[in-house]
C-alpha positions in Angstrom: -10.0 -12.8 -4.0 -6.5 -12.8 -2.5 -3.7 -11.2 -4.6 -0.3 -12.7 -5.2 2.1 -12.7 -2.2 4.8 -12.2 -4.9 3.4 -8.8 -5.9 5.9 -6.2 -7.0 6.3 -3.4 -4.5 9.0 -1.1 -5.9 11.4 0.6 -3.5 11.0 3.9 -5.3 7.2 3.9 -4.6 8.0 3.9 -0.9 11.2 5.9 -0.8 10.5 8.6 -3.4 6.7 8.9 -3.0 5.0 7.5 0.1 7.6 8.3 2.8 8.8 11.7 1.6 7.0 15.0 2.4 5.1 16.3 -0.7 3.3 19.6 -1.2 0.3 17.7 -2.6 -1.1 14.4 -1.6 1.5 13.9 1.2 1.2 10.5 2.8 4.5 10.6 4.8 2.9 12.3 7.9 0.0 9.8 7.9 2.5 6.8 7.7 4.8 8.4 10.3 2.0 8.1 12.9 2.6 4.4 12.8 6.4 4.7 12.8 7.1 4.3 9.1 9.9 6.5 7.9 12.5 6.6 5.1 15.0 5.0 7.5 12.8 1.9 7.9 11.0 1.7 4.5 11.7 -2.0 4.4 9.3 -2.5 7.3 6.5 -0.8 5.3 7.2 -3.1 2.3 7.2 -6.2 4.6 4.0 -5.0 6.3 2.3 -4.5 2.9 3.1 -8.1 2.1 2.2 -9.7 5.5 -0.7 -7.5 6.6 -2.3 -6.1 3.4 -1.8 -8.9 0.8 -3.3 -11.4 3.2 -6.6 -9.5 3.1 -9.3 -9.9 0.4 -9.1 -7.6 -2.6 -12.1 -6.0 -4.4 -12.2 -5.6 -8.1 -12.3 -1.9 -9.0 -12.0 -1.5 -12.8 -10.3 -2.7 -15.9 -7.8 -0.3 -17.5 -5.5 -0.4 -20.6 -2.8 -1.7 -18.3 -4.7 -4.4 -16.4 -7.3 -4.9 -13.7 -7.3 -2.6 -10.7 -8.0 -4.0 -7.3 -8.4 -2.4 -3.9 -7.6 -3.7 -0.4 -9.1 -1.9 2.6 -7.6 -2.9 6.0 -5.8 -1.7 9.1 -2.1 -1.5 8.9 -0.4 -1.9 12.3 2.9 0.0 12.5 6.0 -0.7 14.5 4.7 1.4 17.4 1.3 -0.4 17.5 -0.7 2.4 15.9 -3.3 1.2 13.5 -3.9 3.1 10.3 -7.0 2.5 8.2 -5.7 2.3 4.7 -6.8 1.5 1.2 -4.2 0.2 -1.3 -4.5 -0.1 -5.0 -3.0 -2.9 -7.0 -2.7 -3.5 -10.8 -3.1 -7.1 -11.9 -2.1 -8.4 -15.3 -1.8 -12.0 -16.6 1.9 -11.9 -15.5 2.3 -9.7 -12.4 0.6 -7.9 -9.5 1.9 -4.4 -8.9 1.5 -2.1 -6.0 0.1 1.3 -7.2 -0.5 3.3 -4.1 -1.7 3.6 -0.5 -4.1 6.2 0.8 -5.8 6.9 4.1 -9.2 5.1 4.1 -11.5 7.9 5.1 -14.5 5.8 4.0 -13.8 3.0 6.5 
């Protein structure tokens, strides 16, 4: 199943979570390997749309908020480095929302 290309990818998820150093569950160093930084967060947003949302999603579970789906793929950054990632998306009858991105250690 392909998820909606119009999925909501909130700026704050990228600029306040994924691309900032955190004491726990830091993903900024992982994403920096491919050239993604706070200064170019829009590129990550665009690449999630063009590289990730074009890949098949797998149903994960149904929650009180909607159905969760996972997409596993390689994300190619601005510097050509490929990152194996897994993204989580929440799908309701009205929207598809980006939840998070994690390194895919099971790939």
